[in-house]
NUROPA-290484 format. One line per 8 residues: number of its first residue (from 0); their letters; for each residue x, y negated, z of N, C-alpha, C. Coordinates in nm, 2 decimals, always signed. Each point is the difference from the previous one (the first is absolute). Example, Ala and Ser with C-alpha at 12.3 -4.5 7.8 and 13.67 -1.06 7.14 Angstrom:
# residues 2
0	AS	+1.32 +0.57 +0.78 -0.09 -0.12 +0.00 +0.09 -0.12 +0.00  -0.04 -0.11 -0.07 +0.09 -0.11 +0.00 -0.08 -0.11 +0.08
***
This chain:
# residues 164
0	MTDHTRDH	-0.77 +0.79 +13.75 -0.13 +0.12 -0.10 -0.13 +0.01 +0.18  -0.09 -0.05 -0.07 -0.12 +0.07 +0.12 -0.09 +0.08 -0.13  -0.08 +0.12 +0.09 -0.05 +0.12 -0.09 -0.05 -0.03 -0.09  -0.12 -0.12 +0.01 -0.12 -0.03 -0.14 +0.10 +0.01 -0.06  +0.10 -0.06 -0.03 +0.08 -0.04 -0.16 +0.05 +0.13 -0.05  +0.02 +0.10 +0.07 +0.07 +0.14 -0.08 -0.10 +0.07 -0.04  +0.08 +0.05 -0.12 -0.06 +0.14 -0.09 +0.11 +0.02 -0.04  +0.02 +0.15 +0.05 +0.07 +0.08 -0.04 +0.02 +0.05 -0.15
8	GVGPPISG	-0.10 -0.01 -0.09 -0.05 +0.02 -0.11 +0.04 -0.05 -0.13  +0.07 -0.10 +0.07 +0.05 -0.15 -0.11 +0.13 +0.04 -0.05  +0.05 +0.04 -0.13 +0.14 +0.05 -0.04 +0.06 -0.13 -0.01  +0.14 +0.02 -0.07 +0.10 -0.09 +0.02 -0.04 -0.07 -0.14  +0.06 -0.14 +0.02 +0.05 -0.07 -0.12 +0.03 +0.10 -0.14  -0.10 -0.03 -0.13 +0.09 +0.03 -0.08 +0.17 +0.00 -0.03  -0.01 -0.13 -0.02 +0.18 -0.07 -0.03 +0.01 -0.08 +0.12  +0.10 -0.06 +0.03 +0.07 -0.07 +0.07 -0.02 +0.02 +0.17
16	DPTGWRAD	+0.04 -0.11 +0.05 +0.02 -0.02 +0.16 -0.10 -0.06 +0.06  -0.16 -0.04 +0.00 -0.05 -0.14 +0.02 +0.00 -0.05 +0.13  +0.02 -0.07 +0.04 -0.09 -0.11 +0.16 -0.05 +0.10 +0.04  -0.02 +0.06 +0.09 -0.11 +0.06 +0.04 +0.02 +0.20 +0.02  +0.11 -0.03 -0.07 +0.07 +0.17 -0.03 +0.13 +0.01 +0.04  -0.02 +0.11 +0.11 +0.12 +0.08 +0.06 +0.00 +0.14 -0.03  +0.05 +0.07 -0.08 +0.04 +0.14 +0.03 +0.05 +0.05 +0.11  +0.03 -0.02 +0.10 +0.07 +0.05 +0.12 -0.12 -0.05 +0.11
24	RPESNGWE	-0.12 +0.01 -0.06 -0.12 -0.03 +0.07 -0.08 +0.15 +0.05  +0.00 +0.14 +0.00 -0.07 +0.07 -0.03 -0.12 +0.02 +0.08  +0.02 -0.08 +0.13 -0.13 -0.02 +0.05 -0.12 -0.05 -0.04  +0.05 -0.07 -0.11 -0.12 -0.06 -0.07 +0.01 -0.01 -0.20  +0.05 +0.09 -0.05 +0.04 +0.07 -0.08 +0.06 -0.15 -0.09  +0.07 -0.02 +0.08 +0.11 -0.09 -0.07 -0.07 -0.13 +0.00  -0.13 -0.06 -0.01 -0.08 -0.10 -0.01 +0.01 -0.10 +0.17  -0.01 -0.15 -0.02 +0.03 -0.08 +0.19 -0.17 +0.08 -0.03
32	HGTLRRAV	-0.07 -0.06 -0.07 -0.19 +0.04 +0.06 -0.04 +0.06 -0.16  -0.02 +0.12 +0.01 -0.05 +0.06 -0.10 -0.15 -0.02 -0.07  -0.06 -0.08 +0.09 -0.13 +0.01 -0.03 -0.03 -0.14 -0.09  +0.15 -0.10 +0.01 +0.01 -0.10 -0.07 +0.06 +0.03 -0.16  +0.06 +0.10 +0.02 +0.08 +0.05 -0.14 -0.13 +0.07 -0.07  -0.10 +0.04 +0.03 -0.11 +0.11 -0.02 -0.10 -0.13 -0.06  +0.04 -0.07 +0.08 -0.16 -0.14 -0.07 +0.11 -0.05 -0.11  +0.11 -0.01 -0.03 +0.08 -0.10 -0.10 -0.01 +0.15 -0.10
40	VHGVRLYN	+0.03 +0.10 +0.00 +0.00 +0.08 -0.14 -0.16 +0.00 -0.02  -0.07 +0.03 +0.06 -0.14 -0.04 -0.07 -0.06 -0.10 -0.01  +0.01 -0.09 +0.01 -0.02 -0.18 +0.01 +0.06 -0.01 -0.15  +0.14 +0.03 -0.03 +0.09 -0.05 -0.07 -0.07 +0.05 -0.15  -0.01 +0.18 +0.03 -0.04 +0.06 -0.15 -0.14 -0.09 +0.00  -0.07 +0.03 +0.04 -0.15 -0.06 -0.02 -0.04 -0.13 -0.04  +0.12 -0.06 +0.04 +0.02 -0.20 -0.06 +0.07 +0.05 -0.16  +0.08 +0.08 +0.01 +0.05 +0.02 -0.13 -0.13 +0.04 -0.12
48	AGEYHESH	-0.08 +0.08 +0.03 -0.10 +0.05 -0.06 -0.11 -0.12 -0.02  +0.02 -0.09 +0.06 -0.13 -0.13 -0.03 -0.12 +0.00 +0.10  +0.04 +0.14 +0.11 -0.14 +0.00 +0.12 +0.07 -0.11 +0.06  +0.00 -0.14 +0.00 -0.02 -0.06 +0.10 +0.00 -0.02 +0.13  -0.14 +0.02 +0.00 -0.09 +0.01 +0.12 +0.01 +0.11 +0.08  +0.06 +0.11 -0.01 +0.07 +0.13 +0.04 +0.13 -0.01 +0.05  +0.02 -0.06 -0.04 +0.18 -0.05 +0.02 +0.00 -0.03 +0.12  -0.08 -0.13 -0.03 -0.01 -0.11 +0.15 -0.08 +0.08 +0.13
56	DCFEDEWY	-0.10 +0.08 -0.04 +0.00 +0.06 +0.12 +0.05 +0.10 +0.02  +0.14 +0.04 -0.07 +0.12 +0.09 +0.09 +0.11 -0.07 +0.05  +0.01 -0.07 -0.03 +0.08 -0.13 +0.08 -0.09 -0.07 +0.12  -0.14 -0.02 -0.01 -0.06 -0.08 +0.13 -0.02 +0.08 +0.08  -0.05 +0.16 -0.02 +0.01 +0.10 +0.11 +0.10 +0.00 +0.12  +0.12 -0.02 -0.10 +0.12 +0.06 +0.10 +0.08 -0.14 +0.02  -0.06 -0.13 -0.05 +0.09 -0.13 +0.09 -0.12 -0.03 +0.13  -0.12 +0.10 +0.01 -0.04 +0.00 +0.15 +0.13 +0.02 +0.11
64	NYGRGTTE	+0.07 +0.17 -0.03 +0.10 +0.02 +0.08 +0.10 -0.10 +0.08  +0.02 -0.14 -0.04 +0.07 -0.06 +0.05 +0.00 -0.15 +0.06  +0.09 +0.00 +0.07 -0.07 -0.08 +0.04 +0.07 -0.20 -0.07  -0.07 -0.09 +0.07 +0.03 -0.12 -0.10 +0.18 -0.03 +0.05  +0.10 -0.04 -0.08 +0.10 -0.02 +0.00 +0.07 +0.07 -0.07  -0.04 +0.13 -0.02 +0.11 +0.10 -0.07 +0.00 -0.01 -0.14  +0.14 +0.04 -0.01 +0.03 +0.03 -0.16 -0.12 +0.13 -0.05  -0.02 +0.09 +0.05 -0.09 +0.08 -0.04 -0.13 -0.10 -0.02
72	SAFLHGMV	-0.05 -0.07 +0.09 -0.12 -0.06 -0.04 +0.00 -0.10 -0.13  +0.10 -0.05 +0.05 +0.01 -0.16 -0.10 -0.01 +0.10 -0.15  +0.12 +0.10 -0.06 -0.03 +0.06 -0.13 -0.13 +0.08 +0.00  -0.05 +0.07 +0.07 -0.16 +0.01 -0.04 -0.06 -0.04 +0.00  -0.04 -0.18 +0.02 -0.08 -0.05 -0.02 +0.02 -0.09 -0.13  +0.16 +0.01 +0.01 -0.01 -0.08 -0.16 -0.01 +0.11 -0.07  -0.01 +0.13 +0.03 -0.01 +0.08 -0.12 -0.18 -0.02 -0.02  -0.06 +0.01 +0.09 -0.11 -0.02 -0.03 -0.11 -0.10 -0.06
80	QVAAGAYK	+0.10 -0.09 +0.01 -0.04 -0.11 -0.04 +0.06 -0.04 -0.17  +0.08 +0.11 -0.01 +0.05 +0.00 -0.21 -0.12 +0.10 -0.04  -0.03 +0.08 +0.08 -0.11 +0.09 -0.06 -0.13 -0.10 -0.01  -0.03 -0.03 +0.07 -0.16 -0.12 +0.02 +0.07 -0.09 -0.15  +0.12 -0.07 +0.01 +0.00 -0.12 -0.09 -0.03 +0.07 -0.14  +0.08 +0.16 -0.04 -0.08 +0.06 -0.14 -0.12 +0.02 -0.05  -0.03 +0.04 +0.17 -0.13 -0.01 -0.02 -0.08 -0.09 -0.02  -0.01 -0.12 +0.02 -0.06 -0.13 +0.00 +0.07 -0.03 -0.12
88	HYDFEDDD	+0.11 +0.02 -0.07 +0.04 -0.03 -0.18 -0.10 +0.11 -0.09  -0.02 +0.09 +0.04 -0.05 +0.09 -0.09 -0.08 +0.06 -0.02  -0.11 +0.00 +0.16 -0.12 +0.02 -0.01 -0.11 -0.10 +0.04  +0.06 -0.15 +0.02 -0.12 -0.09 -0.04 +0.14 -0.14 -0.04  +0.05 +0.05 -0.10 +0.08 -0.13 -0.06 -0.02 -0.12 +0.09  +0.04 +0.03 +0.11 +0.04 -0.10 +0.10 +0.15 -0.06 +0.00  +0.04 -0.05 -0.09 +0.13 -0.02 +0.07 +0.05 -0.12 +0.09  -0.07 -0.10 +0.02 -0.04 -0.02 +0.18 +0.08 +0.04 +0.07
96	GMRSLFGT	-0.14 +0.09 +0.03 +0.01 +0.09 +0.07 +0.11 +0.07 +0.03  +0.05 +0.02 -0.09 +0.17 +0.12 -0.08 +0.09 -0.05 +0.05  +0.01 -0.15 -0.03 +0.09 -0.11 +0.05 +0.03 -0.02 +0.18  -0.11 +0.01 +0.08 +0.00 -0.06 +0.10 +0.02 +0.14 +0.09  -0.05 +0.10 -0.09 +0.07 +0.14 +0.10 +0.15 +0.02 +0.00  +0.04 +0.03 -0.12 +0.12 -0.02 -0.03 +0.10 -0.12 +0.07  -0.03 -0.15 +0.01 +0.03 -0.04 +0.06 +0.02 +0.04 +0.15  -0.08 +0.03 +0.09 -0.04 +0.09 +0.11 +0.16 +0.15 +0.02
104	ALQYLQDT	-0.01 +0.08 -0.15 +0.09 +0.11 +0.01 +0.14 -0.05 +0.01  +0.01 -0.13 -0.13 +0.13 -0.02 +0.03 +0.07 -0.04 +0.16  -0.11 -0.07 +0.11 +0.08 -0.06 +0.10 +0.00 +0.17 +0.10  -0.09 +0.05 -0.02 +0.03 +0.15 +0.09 +0.10 +0.07 -0.04  +0.04 +0.03 -0.15 +0.09 +0.08 -0.02 +0.14 -0.09 -0.03  +0.04 -0.12 +0.03 +0.10 -0.09 -0.01 +0.12 +0.05 +0.06  +0.00 +0.06 +0.14 +0.08 +0.01 +0.10 +0.00 +0.21 +0.01  -0.06 +0.07 -0.10 +0.00 +0.17 +0.01 +0.12 -0.03 -0.07
112	PDDYYGVD	+0.06 +0.13 +0.07 +0.10 +0.08 -0.13 -0.02 +0.00 -0.15  +0.06 -0.06 -0.07 +0.03 +0.05 -0.14 -0.07 +0.11 -0.03  +0.03 +0.14 +0.10 -0.02 +0.17 -0.07 -0.06 +0.03 +0.12  -0.15 -0.04 +0.06 -0.04 +0.04 +0.10 -0.10 +0.09 -0.03  +0.05 +0.15 +0.06 -0.11 +0.13 -0.02 +0.03 +0.04 -0.21  +0.13 -0.05 -0.03 -0.02 +0.00 -0.11 -0.06 -0.07 -0.15  -0.08 -0.12 +0.05 -0.06 -0.04 -0.06 +0.13 -0.17 -0.03  -0.02 +0.00 -0.19 +0.15 -0.11 -0.01 -0.11 -0.12 +0.03
120	LVDVRTTL	+0.02 -0.06 +0.10 -0.07 -0.16 +0.04 +0.06 -0.05 -0.04  +0.13 -0.01 -0.11 +0.07 -0.10 -0.07 -0.14 -0.03 -0.11  +0.03 +0.08 -0.09 -0.13 +0.01 -0.07 -0.13 -0.02 +0.02  -0.07 +0.04 +0.09 -0.11 -0.04 +0.02 +0.02 -0.16 +0.03  +0.03 -0.07 +0.10 +0.04 -0.17 +0.03 +0.00 -0.03 -0.12  +0.10 +0.06 -0.09 +0.03 -0.09 -0.15 -0.12 +0.02 -0.09  -0.09 +0.07 -0.01 -0.12 +0.03 -0.06 -0.09 -0.06 +0.10  -0.05 -0.01 +0.08 -0.11 -0.09 +0.06 +0.03 -0.17 -0.01
128	TNAIDQPT	+0.15 +0.00 +0.03 +0.04 -0.15 -0.05 -0.01 -0.10 -0.18  +0.00 +0.10 -0.02 +0.01 -0.02 -0.18 -0.21 +0.04 -0.05  -0.02 +0.06 +0.08 -0.17 +0.02 -0.02 -0.07 -0.09 +0.02  +0.05 -0.09 +0.16 -0.05 -0.11 +0.06 -0.04 -0.14 -0.12  +0.18 +0.02 -0.08 -0.05 -0.07 -0.09 -0.05 +0.01 -0.12  -0.02 +0.15 -0.03 -0.04 +0.03 -0.19 -0.03 +0.15 +0.07  -0.15 +0.03 +0.01 -0.07 +0.10 +0.01 +0.03 +0.12 -0.05  +0.02 -0.04 -0.13 +0.02 +0.15 -0.07 +0.13 +0.08 +0.01
136	ALDGWQIE	+0.12 -0.09 +0.11 +0.10 +0.11 +0.03 -0.07 +0.12 +0.09  -0.11 +0.02 +0.03 -0.05 +0.09 +0.03 -0.02 +0.12 -0.07  -0.01 -0.07 -0.17 -0.03 +0.16 -0.09 +0.12 +0.06 -0.02  -0.05 +0.16 +0.06 +0.06 +0.09 -0.04 +0.10 +0.01 +0.13  +0.03 -0.08 +0.09 +0.10 -0.01 +0.17 -0.06 +0.10 +0.06  +0.12 +0.10 +0.00 -0.05 +0.12 +0.15 +0.07 -0.01 +0.07  -0.02 +0.04 +0.14 +0.12 -0.05 +0.14 +0.11 +0.14 -0.04  +0.12 -0.06 +0.03 +0.09 +0.10 -0.02 +0.02 +0.07 +0.14
144	LDGGRPDA	+0.02 +0.14 +0.02 +0.03 +0.09 +0.10 +0.10 +0.10 +0.01  +0.10 +0.00 +0.08 +0.08 +0.09 -0.01 +0.11 +0.06 -0.14  -0.03 -0.18 -0.08 +0.09 -0.01 -0.17 -0.14 +0.01 -0.07  -0.07 +0.05 +0.02 -0.10 +0.10 -0.12 -0.16 -0.11 +0.03  -0.11 +0.00 -0.08 -0.11 -0.08 -0.02 -0.08 +0.10 +0.04  -0.06 +0.08 +0.08 -0.09 +0.17 -0.01 -0.13 -0.09 -0.03  -0.09 +0.13 -0.04 -0.13 -0.04 -0.06 -0.09 +0.10 +0.15  -0.10 -0.02 +0.00 -0.09 +0.07 +0.07 -0.06 +0.12 -0.03
152	RPEDYEHA	+0.02 +0.05 +0.15 -0.02 +0.19 -0.04 -0.09 +0.03 +0.09  -0.09 +0.09 +0.00 -0.11 +0.06 +0.02 -0.03 -0.06 +0.20  +0.12 +0.05 +0.07 +0.04 -0.03 +0.13 +0.00 -0.13 +0.03  +0.00 -0.09 -0.10 +0.01 -0.15 +0.05 -0.13 -0.01 +0.05  -0.12 +0.02 -0.13 -0.12 -0.05 -0.01 -0.07 +0.08 +0.14  +0.06 +0.13 +0.01 -0.05 +0.07 +0.13 +0.01 -0.12 +0.11  +0.10 -0.01 +0.00 +0.07 -0.06 +0.15 -0.07 -0.14 +0.02  -0.06 -0.06 -0.13 -0.09 -0.12 -0.02 -0.11 +0.01 +0.07
160	DSLE	-0.04 +0.11 -0.10 -0.17 +0.00 +0.08 +0.03 +0.09 +0.16  +0.09 +0.06 +0.04 -0.06 +0.02 +0.16 +0.07 -0.16 +0.12  +0.02 -0.09 -0.11 +0.03 -0.09 +0.07 -0.14 -0.11 +0.05  -0.09 +0.03 -0.10 -0.15 -0.04 +0.01 -0.09 +0.05 +0.11
***
């Protein structure tokens, strides 16, 4: 782990034992990359609240911490594309743009562990695949994190605002 990805203020998963977490890592509060987990929590909550641009920003800002060819980079790049695709669909009614972004997201997420940092990537990949064929598959869909579908809190908006 590198210093730029440490965040001792990030708590453990709400449930489960996702890839990226190990309780026996006290030096990092259990997360291999605490800042990645922080980006995931904020990004997922904002996505679930329909704040796709802000969600995109959370994932994108963290993505810059990792080099090409890493699982972290592929995961974050994929999640950037997920949020951007939803933004295209809902804010611009651009389903061709959504399809393109979701196709790219699926490529990035294909080899990422199914429970990476608490995100249910099986559900993400399934929903993206369905939405490419039928965009209404996105209606009401939220990203699952730690077995739940959390909504945005004030601290998520504050985090997104701090990135600008």
